[in-house]
N, C-alpha and C positions, 0 to 999 in steps of 0.2 A: 596696590598698583598706583604708581605715581600719576599725577595729573598730566605730566608731559607724555608719559607712555600711553595713557588713555587717549589723549589728543592725537598722537601719532597713529594709534590703532584705528581711531575713527576716521582720520584722513585717508588711510589706506583702504578702509572698508568703503568709503564713498567713491574712491577711484576705481576699486574693483566693481562696485555696483554700476558705475557709469560705463565701464568697459563691457560689462555683461549686457547692458541695455543697448550699447552701440553694436555689439555682436548680434543681438537679436534683430536689430533694424537691418543690418547688412547681410544677415545670414542667407537669405534666399538668393540674392544676387551672386554671392560668392559660391554657393552650392551649384547654381546654374552654370556658372563659368567653369567650374571644375568637373562637375558630373554630367551635365546635360539636363535637359528639361524634365525628363521623366523621374529620374532619381532625386532631382533637386527638391521637389515638393516634399517628399517623404523625409529626406534628410534635414531639410530646413525646419519642418514641423518638430521633428525629434530634437534638433539642436535648440530651438526656441524653448521647448519644454524642459530640456536639460539645463538651460541657462536660468530658467525660473527656479529650478532646484538650487542652483548656485546662489541665486538672490535670497532664497529662503535661509540658507546656511549663513549668509552674511547678516541678515536681520537677526538671526538667533545669536550670533556672536556679538552683535551690537547690544542686544539686550543683556547678555551675560557679563559683559565687561564692567559695568558699574557695580554689579553685585560683587564681583571679585575685588574691585577697588575699595569698596566700603566694608568689606569683610562680612557682608550679609549673605554670602553664599552658604554659610553654615547654619543659618536660621532655618528651623524646621518648617515654619510656615511660608518661607520664601525660597524653598528648595528650587533650584533651577531645572528641575526635571522636565518641565514642559518645553523649555528652550533646547535642552540637550536632546530630548526625544525628537523634537522637531528637526534638529540638525541631522540626527541619525536617519530619520525617515526620508528627509530630502536627499541625503547622500545615497541611500539605498535605492530610491526611485530613480535618481540620476544614473546609477550603475545599471539598473534595469533598462532604462531608455537607451543608454549607449549600447547595451547588449542587443536590444531589438534593432537598433540602427546597424550594427555589425551584421546581424543575421540578414537583414534586408539587403545590404550591400552584397553579401555573399550569394544569396538566393537569386537576386535579380540579375546578377552578372555584372553589376556596376563596378565591382572590385577587380574586374579583368583588365581594366586599363591601368596604366601607371598612376594616374591621378586618383582613380577609384581605389587602388590598392593602398595608396597613401592615406586616404580618408578612412579606409577600413582599419589600418594599423592604428590611426589616431583614435578611432572608436573603441578598439580593443584596449588601448592604453587608458583611455578615460574610464571605461568600465572597470578595469582592474584598480585604478587609482581611487575611484569613488567607492568601490566595495571595500578596499583596504582602509580608507578613511572612515567609513561607516563603522567598521569593526573596531578601529582604534578609538573613535569617539565613544563607542559603547563601553569599551574597557575603561576609558577615563571616567565615564559616568558611574560605573560600578566602584571605581576607586574613590570617587567623590562621595558616594553613599557611605562607604566604609569610613572615610575621614570625617564625615558629618556625624556618624554614630560615635566615633571616638571623641570628637569635639564635645558632643552633648554629655558623654560620660565624664569627661574631664571637667566640664563646667559644673556638674553635680558635685564632684569631689571637692573642687575649690570653693 
């Protein structure tokens, strides 16, 4: 991974992290304006928790990038498992939180208004996207394990 690409990735990660923090700060006010007082508290708490999951994924990517750049991703003692597992767990938790939020919106009746229905559709989309990303990253982790094994075998032969 070239230094320019790593710099661009880190700049984007910082921007995404700042956006997540800004969304956490403004979350309650936006939820209250869209959903009303009762549903706003629950949705805001779930949204803040979901954004923490996003921030965890961003930190994991930040930690993995230099390993890929330096080619240390194949070193047995430096396997990136903890970072990849952290990202998968954060994505799975984020999907669960979005599903809980969707369930709350449907059960509480907050989804009966046009604004509430829009938030419910967004919650469903976030739940599906987070679950799909968790599965994708887990598949990529398994591929990395396989590639690491092949890399180690090749190193022994050479």
